[in-house]
N, C-alpha and C positions, 0 to 999 in steps of 0.2 A: 574482608569483603570479597565475595565471588562475583565476577562480572560476566555479562552475557554478550560482550562486544563481538566475539567471533561468531556466535550463533546468529545474532541479528545481522551481522555483515554478510554471512553466507546466505541467510534467508533472503536478503535483498540483492543477492548475486553481485556483490561488490568485492573487489580485490583490496589488499592492503594498500596498494598504490592509489586506488580510487579514494579511499577514506583519507589517506594522508594528504592528497592534493586538494580535497574539499574542506580540510580543516582551515580555520582562520586564526592565525596565519598558517600556511601550509607547513607540513612536517614531513618526516620520512616514513616509508613503509616499515622500516626496522623499528622505529619508535612505536608505531601502532601495534606491531607484533609483540613487542615487549609488554605493552600495556594490556594486551589481550591475554597473554599467558601469565601475567602477574610477576614477571621478572623485573618490572619497573612499577613503582607505586602509582596507583591511579588516584590522582588528586581530584578534587571537585572541579577545578578548572579544566583538567583533561577530560573528565566525564562530560562536562557541558560542551566542550569543543567537538568531541567525537559524536555525541548525540546529535548536534547540529549538522555535522557532516553526513551522518546516516539518515537524517530526516526523521528522528524519533525523539521522544521525551527522555531526559536523563534517567528517569526511573525505569525505563525499558532496558537499560544496560546494567542494572544491578539485580542480582539474584538474591532473593530472600529465601530463607529455609523452607517456607511453605509454597514457593513458586513451583509450578509444574512444567515439565518438559516432556516431549515425546521422543522416544529413542527411534533412530532411523534404522529401519529393518532392511530396506532394499532401495536400490537405485534402478530406475527403469529407463532404458535407452532403446535405440533402434534395434539392438541385438538381444533384447529381452531384459529380464530382471536379474540383478546381481546383488550380492551382499556388499555392503560398503567395505573398503579396504582398512578403515579404522573406525573406532567407535565414534558415533556422532549422535547428537541430539538436536531437536528442533525446538527453539524457544517459542512458547505460545505468546504471540504478539498481542499487545493491547492496542486498541484503536488509537490513532494519532488524534491530537486536539483538532477540532473542526471536522470530525468524521460523523456522518449521519448514516443510518441504516435504511435499507429498502427491503421489504419482504414481498415475495410474489405469492398471491393467493391462488393463481392459476398459471399454466404454462403460457408464456408469451415470448415469441422469437426463440432465441437460444436458451432461454431461462425456463426452469421447471417450477411448478407449484411447490412452495416450501423453501425455495432458494432465498438466501439472504445476501444482499450486496452491501459492502462497505463503500461509502462514497465520500471523497474528500472535497470539502468546500473550496471553490476557487473564487477569488475576487474578480470583479469586472475586467480588470486589465490583464488577467491571466486566462481568460476563457478560451482564447485561441490555442492554448496548449492542449486542449481536449479534442481537437479535430479528429473525426473518425472514431470517436469513443462514445460509449453510452453515458448520458448525463441525466441528472434530475434537475428540472427547472421549476422554481417556485412560481406560482401564478396567484392572482388576487383571490381573496376570500378563502385562504387555506387550501387551495388546490395545487396540484403539481402536474407536470408533463414529463414523461420519461421517453427517451429515444436517442438515436444516433445523431451527433452533431455533425452536420454536413459542411457548414460554412459560417464564417463570421464576416459581416460586411458593414463597416461603420458601426452604427448602434443597433444593428439587427443580427439575429442569428437564425440559421436555417436548421431545423430539426426534423428528422424522420422518425415518427413514432413506430414502435416495433410491432404494433398490432397489425394483423393481416389486412390488407386493403386500405390502410391509413394513408392519408396524403401528407406531403411535406408541409410543415408549419413554419411560418416566418414570424418571429417574435422580437419585440424590443428586448434588448439585453437587460436582464434584471441585475440587482446588486451582487448576486452570487449565483453560481450553479454548483452542482456537486458531481464530480467525475468518478466513475466506478474504479475502485482500486483492488477489490478482493471479492471473490465469490465464495460463499460458504454453502455447501450443498450436502445434505444428508442423503446417503444412499440407502435404498430399501433393502431389506433382507431377501 
């Protein structure tokens, strides 16, 4: 079995130590490294522990023969574009459980028409973790409100819609909101 632990870990910008300390119970970076490289057998128990530490589904850490990856061609920094020092590939991540998508039909704020956002649902008690981020809020009758979460105060949240000239909205906190986690943008030719 080929695993994608390293690719997913790097995509999430986590170190071996980060993953090791987030495992339950915690383990060592050396153990995670051995499981990544295949020098230690990756049991189902380890697969589940590491997936939970990375915040992904266990299936996201297992490469099947028909899974696709992108080869990393360049790394861009303040000093320009450079070839990677070693061969790397980027795993094409599947959405996490509880992810919903938002598509923009027109340009709004920083987003362009055609942009797609992946948004992770947050329960009521976790909404405060999305402060100063763009969120999708369900409203009655199948409607939604999208904007920047400005504050959470008791059972109310303050949201600034991204439409030009829109006024701040104060809403009763719903059962869930969805915070933006990934922007998918197709660039024109």
